[in-house]
ZADRENMAR-650113 format. One record per residue (C-alpha): residue in three letters; x, z, y. Coordinates in steps of 0.5 Angstrom, whole numbers, padded with zeros to 4 digits, always signed. Each point is the difference from the previous one (the first is absolute). Layout:
BEGIN
ALAXZY...
***
This chain:
BEGIN
MET+0362+0251+0035ALA-0002-0006+0005GLY-0007+0000-0002HIS-0002+0007+0003PRO+0001-0002+0007ARG-0004-0006-0001THR-0005+0004-0003ALA-0001+0005+0005ALA+0000-0005+0005LEU-0006-0003-0003LEU-0004+0006-0001GLN+0002+0002+0007ARG-0003-0007+0002LEU-0006+0001-0005ALA-0002+0007+0003PRO-0006+0001+0004ARG+0002+0001+0008SER-0006+0002+0003VAL-0002+0008-0001ARG-0007-0003-0001THR+0002-0003-0006ARG+0005+0005-0003THR-0006+0005+0001THR-0005-0004-0004LEU+0005-0001-0005ALA+0002+0007-0001ALA-0007+0002+0000CYS-0002-0005-0005VAL+0006+0002-0005SER-0001+0007+0001VAL-0007-0001-0002ALA+0002-0004-0006VAL+0005+0005-0003VAL-0005+0005+0001MET-0006-0004-0003LEU+0005-0002-0006ALA+0002+0007-0002ALA-0007+0002+0001SER-0003-0005-0005ALA+0006+0001-0005VAL-0003+0007+0000VAL-0007-0001+0000GLN+0001-0005-0006MET+0005+0005-0004LEU-0005+0005+0001LEU-0006-0004-0002ARG+0004-0003-0006VAL+0002+0007-0003ASN-0007+0003+0001LEU-0004-0006-0003GLU+0005+0000-0006HIS-0001+0007-0001THR-0007-0001+0000VAL+0001-0005-0006GLU+0005+0004-0003THR-0005+0006+0000GLY-0006-0004-0003ALA+0005-0002-0005HIS+0002+0007-0002GLU-0007+0002+0000GLU-0002-0005-0005THR+0006+0001-0004GLN-0002+0008-0001VAL-0007-0002-0002VAL+0003-0005-0005SER+0005+0006-0002ARG-0006+0005-0001LEU-0004-0005-0005ALA+0006-0001-0004ALA+0002+0007-0001THR-0007+0001-0002GLY+0000-0006-0005HIS-0006-0003+0004LEU+0004-0007+0001THR-0004-0006-0001PRO+0004-0007-0001GLN-0003-0002+0007LEU+0000+0004+0006PRO-0004-0001+0006LEU+0004-0002+0007GLY-0001+0005+0006PRO+0000-0002+0007GLY+0007-0003+0002THR+0002+0000-0007ASP+0003-0007-0003PHE+0001+0002-0007ILE+0001+0006-0005GLN+0004-0001-0006VAL+0002+0006-0005VAL+0005-0001-0005ASP+0002+0005-0006ALA+0007+0002-0002ARG+0001-0007-0004GLY-0001-0004+0006LYS-0007-0002-0003VAL-0006-0001+0005VAL-0005+0006-0002ALA-0005-0001+0007GLN+0000-0005+0006SER-0004-0003+0005GLN-0004-0006-0001ASN+0004-0005+0004LEU+0006+0002-0005THR-0004-0001-0007GLY+0005-0004-0005ARG+0006+0001+0005PRO+0006+0004-0003ALA+0003+0006+0003LEU+0003+0000+0007THR+0007+0001+0000PRO+0004+0001+0007THR+0004-0005+0002GLY+0004+0004+0006THR-0001+0005+0005HIS-0002-0001+0007GLU+0000+0005+0006GLY+0001+0006-0006HIS-0006-0003-0004ARG+0000-0004-0006THR-0002-0007+0001TYR-0004-0004-0006ASN-0001-0007-0001PHE-0007-0002+0002ASP+0000-0008+0000ALA-0004+0001-0007LEU-0006+0003+0004GLY+0001-0006+0006GLU+0000+0006+0005LYS+0005-0002+0006HIS-0001+0005+0004ASP+0004+0007+0001GLN-0002+0006-0005ARG+0002+0007-0001VAL+0000+0002-0007THR+0000+0007-0002THR+0002+0002-0007VAL-0001+0007-0004THR+0002+0003-0007THR-0005+0004-0003THR-0002+0003-0007THR-0006-0002-0004PRO-0002+0003-0007THR+0003-0006-0003GLY+0007+0000+0004GLN+0003-0001+0007VAL-0003-0006+0004THR+0003-0003+0006ILE-0006-0002+0005HIS+0001-0006+0005VAL-0004+0000+0006GLY+0001-0006+0005ALA-0003+0001+0007SER-0001-0007+0005LEU+0004+0000+0007ARG-0005-0006+0002THR-0003+0005+0005ALA+0006+0003+0003ASP+0003-0007+0000THR-0006-0003+0004ALA+0000+0006+0005GLU+0007-0001+0001ASP-0001-0007+0002ILE-0006+0001+0004THR+0004+0006+0004THR+0006-0005+0001ALA-0004-0005+0003ALA-0004+0004+0004LEU+0006+0004+0003THR+0004-0007+0001ALA-0006-0002+0004LEU-0001+0006+0004SER+0008+0000+0001THR+0000-0007+0003LEU-0006+0002+0004LEU+0003+0006+0003LEU+0007-0003+0001LEU-0004-0006+0004THR-0004+0005+0004VAL+0006+0004+0002GLY+0004-0006+0002VAL-0005-0002+0004LEU-0002+0006+0003THR+0008+0002+0001TRP+0001-0007+0003ARG-0006+0001+0005THR+0001+0007+0002THR+0008-0001+0001GLY-0002-0006+0004ARG-0004+0004+0004ALA+0004+0005+0001LEU+0006-0004+0002ARG-0004-0004+0005PRO+0002+0005+0006VAL+0007+0000-0002GLU+0001-0008+0000ALA-0004+0001+0007ILE+0005+0005+0002ARG+0006-0004-0002ALA-0002-0007+0003GLU-0001+0004+0007VAL+0007+0003-0001ALA+0003-0007-0001ALA-0004-0003+0006ILE+0003+0006+0004SER+0006-0002+0004ASP+0005+0004+0005ARG-0005-0002+0006GLY-0006+0002-0004LEU+0001+0007-0001ASP-0007+0001+0003ARG-0004-0002-0006ARG-0002+0004-0005VAL-0002-0001-0008PRO-0007+0001-0002ALA-0002+0007-0003PRO-0005+0000-0005ARG-0006+0005+0001SER+0002+0003-0007ASP+0004+0007+0000ASP+0005-0002-0005GLU+0007-0002-0001ILE-0001-0007+0003ALA-0003+0003+0006ARG+0005+0005+0001LEU+0005-0006-0001ALA-0003-0003+0006GLU+0000+0006+0004THR+0007+0001-0001MET+0002-0007+0001ASN-0004+0000+0007ALA+0004+0006+0002MET+0006-0003-0002LEU-0002-0006+0004GLU-0002+0005+0006ARG+0007+0003+0000LEU+0004-0007+0000GLU-0005-0002+0006ALA+0002+0006+0003ALA+0007-0001-0001GLY+0000-0007+0002ILE-0003+0002+0007ARG+0005+0006+0001GLN+0006-0005-0002ARG-0003-0005+0005ARG-0001+0005+0005PHE+0007+0003-0001ILE+0003-0007+0001ALA-0004-0001+0006ASP+0002+0007+0003ALA+0007-0001-0002SER+0000-0007+0003HIS-0003+0003+0007GLU+0005+0006+0000LEU+0006-0005-0001ARG-0002-0005+0005SER-0001+0004+0006PRO+0007+0003+0000LEU+0003-0006-0002ALA-0003-0004+0006VAL+0002+0006+0005LEU+0007+0000-0003ARG+0000-0008+0001THR-0002+0001+0007GLN+0005+0005+0002LEU+0006-0004-0003GLU-0002-0006+0003VAL-0001+0003+0007ALA+0007+0004-0001HIS+0003-0007-0002THR-0002-0003+0007HIS+0000+0006+0004PRO+0006+0000+0005ASP+0000+0008+0001PRO+0004+0003-0005LYS-0004+0007+0001VAL-0006-0003-0001ARG+0003-0004-0006ASP+0002+0007-0003THR-0007+0003+0001LEU-0003-0006-0004LEU+0005+0001-0005GLU-0001+0007-0001GLY-0007-0001-0001ALA+0001-0006-0005LEU+0004+0005-0004GLN-0006+0005+0000ASP-0004-0006-0002THR+0005-0002-0006GLU+0000+0008-0002ARG-0008+0000+0000LEU+0000-0007-0004GLN+0006+0003-0005ALA-0005+0007-0001LEU-0006-0005-0001SER+0004-0004-0005ALA+0002+0006-0004ASP-0007+0003+0000LEU-0003-0006-0003LEU+0006+0000-0005LEU-0001+0007-0002LEU-0008-0002-0001ALA+0002-0006-0004ARG+0004+0005-0005LEU-0005+0005+0000ASP-0005-0005-0002ALA+0004-0003-0005THR+0002+0007-0003GLY-0008+0001-0003GLN-0001+0006-0004SER+0007+0001-0002ARG+0001+0007+0003PRO+0007+0003+0001GLY+0002+0006-0004GLU+0006+0003+0003PRO+0000+0007+0002VAL+0000+0001+0008ASP+0001+0007+0003LEU-0005-0001+0006THR+0002+0006+0003ASP+0007-0003+0001LEU-0002-0007+0002VAL-0005+0003+0005ARG+0005+0004+0004THR+0006-0005+0000THR-0005-0006+0002VAL-0003+0005+0006ALA+0007+0002+0002ALA+0003-0007+0000ARG-0006-0002+0005SER+0001+0000+0008THR-0004+0005+0004ASP-0002-0005+0004PRO-0005+0000+0003HIS-0003+0006-0004GLU+0004+0005-0004VAL-0003+0001-0007ASP-0002+0007-0002LEU+0002+0001-0008HIS-0003+0005-0005THR+0002-0001-0007SER-0001+0003-0007SER+0006+0000-0004GLY+0000-0003-0007VAL-0005-0005+0001ILE+0002-0006-0006VAL-0004-0006+0000SER+0001-0006-0005GLY+0001-0006+0004ASN+0006-0004+0004ALA+0003+0003+0005LEU+0001-0006+0004TRP-0007-0002+0000LEU-0002+0007+0002GLY+0005+0001+0006ARG-0003-0007+0002LEU-0007+0003+0000LEU+0002+0007+0004THR+0003-0005+0005ASN-0006-0004+0001LEU-0004+0006+0001LEU+0005+0003+0005ASP+0000-0006+0004ASN-0007+0000+0000ALA-0001+0007+0002GLN+0005+0000+0006ARG-0003-0007+0002HIS-0006+0004+0001ALA+0001+0007+0002ARG+0000+0003+0007ARG+0004+0006-0001SER+0002+0002-0007VAL+0001-0003-0008THR-0001+0005-0006VAL+0002-0001-0007ARG-0002+0004-0005LEU+0002+0000-0008THR-0004+0004-0005ALA-0001+0001-0007ASP-0008+0000-0002PRO-0001+0007-0003VAL-0004-0003-0006THR+0003-0007-0002GLY+0007+0001+0003ASP+0000-0007+0003ALA+0003-0001+0007VAL-0004+0000+0006LEU+0004-0003+0006ASP-0004+0001+0007VAL+0003-0004+0006SER-0004+0002+0006ASN+0000-0002+0008ASP-0004+0003+0005GLY-0002-0007+0003LEU-0007-0003+0000PRO-0005+0001-0006ILE-0002-0006-0004ALA-0007-0002-0001ALA-0003+0001-0007ALA-0001-0008+0000ASP+0007-0001+0001ARG+0003+0005-0005GLU+0001-0005-0005LYS+0000-0006+0004ILE+0007+0002+0003PHE+0003-0001-0007GLU-0001-0007+0000ARG+0005-0005+0001PHE+0001-0002+0008THR-0005+0005+0002ARG+0001+0003+0007LEU-0005+0004+0003ASP-0001-0003+0007ASP+0001+0007+0004ALA+0005+0003-0004ARG+0004-0005-0003SER+0003-0006+0003ARG+0005-0005+0000ASP+0004+0003+0006ASP+0001+0006-0004GLY+0004-0003-0005GLY-0004+0000-0006THR-0001-0006-0005GLY-0007+0003-0003LEU+0004+0000-0007GLY+0002+0007+0000LEU-0006+0004-0002SER-0001-0006-0005ILE+0007+0001-0003ALA-0001+0007+0000LEU-0007+0000-0004ASP+0003-0005-0005ILE+0006+0004-0002ALA-0004+0006-0001ALA-0005-0004-0004LEU+0006-0002-0004HIS+0002+0007-0001GLY-0007+0002-0003GLY-0001+0003+0007THR-0005+0000+0006ILE+0000+0000+0008THR-0006+0002+0004ALA-0001+0001+0007LEU-0003+0006+0003ASP-0002+0002+0006THR+0002+0008+0002SER-0001+0004+0006ASP+0007-0002+0003GLY+0000-0007-0002VAL+0001-0005-0006THR+0003+0002-0007PHE+0002-0005-0005ARG+0000+0004-0006THR+0004-0003-0006HIS-0001+0002-0008LEU+0005-0001-0005VAL+0000+0001-0007ALA+0005+0006-0002CYS+0006-0002-0005PRO-0001+0003-0006ARG+0005+0006-0002GLY+0004-0003-0006GLY+0006+0001-0004GLU+0006-0004-0001ASP-0005-0005-0005ASP-0005-0001+0006PRO+0000-0007+0002LEU-0001+0002+0007SER+0007+0004+0000VAL+0004-0006-0001PRO+0000-0004+0007SER-0002-0007+0000GLY+0003-0006+0004ARG-0003-0001+0007PRO-0002-0006+0002ASN+0003-0003+0006LEU-0005+0001+0006ASN+0005+0001+0006THR-0004-0003+0005SER+0005+0002+0006
***
């Protein structure tokens, strides 16, 4: 039993490791098996055909002698026909009554056994060492019954078979060599771009994501592999750029309030006037709250990024969620005008969807001049939820409608640090919508700006519907 693991390990070490070698061996083995089977079939058909020809000739010679015997025209010596080795006619008593010249003086032939359904005879006396096929026929003559033996040589069949075997062996060997060489060279040429791609990828580090793998000019699988690799490198490079930009922006956002906070605390610590100290401490508390909100937003973004493509699947009554969220908000500085449709159910996480609406409302109230409107409807075609949060503030330029959803983005006139925003609210809302399979778009309307959110409707299932069973909510409480 212990020998099996050692044998398997030995076979594994001896097995070819390169694709080029394995492909060449597979091609050669396949061709060898096909050639072996084809050669065997050719040899068998050739042998059967040649033996049939010999047997047909011997049978015709037997019929000729049989007609002579039946008419009483047998002569003691019979001529040999083409391909015939001998002829012998024996009467019922075993006496030779006629024969070919090469059997003159020989006794009657007697069978020594059977071979492949035919009787065999001892031909050592004739000095013949090659194979023969003997046809035996019994016929009636005027003097009684006689047995006619006609032996036909298989020398031609044997020679043809030997020549065919040698030719097939030579051709098979030449074909195997040709297939092996062509497969080796073709596989090597096909794998050369793959090796170039592998070497380039191995040389790319986390600081060299701007490099690209060489793409062959052909339109095949390897070219598509190179295109896919380059597309992946572009995504990795873009992700790296976004990460570095995010870290730089986060550091900048944290540095400013920390510097202000430290200054306020240092001045409050040394200032003799209690009223001034109280004012400075109040400002320090405001900056602390801003830092806390910024840290919470960064933590939420990190958790959303870590969630990836795992969509929450809990049925959420979006109508009730919107009404509750709006009712819980302060009317300062603007009251929210709410219009909702009943029974709008989506698949998602109530905590995250509430944060999405809160961020959109914060943004709308920050930039509205007089009014904020929230409208929830169901798409009449798809049944998906459509949530519009509108304000009558300044319109957004077309070039900035996608930029405002980037992290730490503030438009110069409309969004500033003094407004209390961190530059992450719309980015968080967009990430939450994308996690739920939805979208958020900024639209300019006649009376201001509308942020339209599309969310996938929850399928209506029974008790067996997996969405009817509430899933565990991740702890994303950032307050």
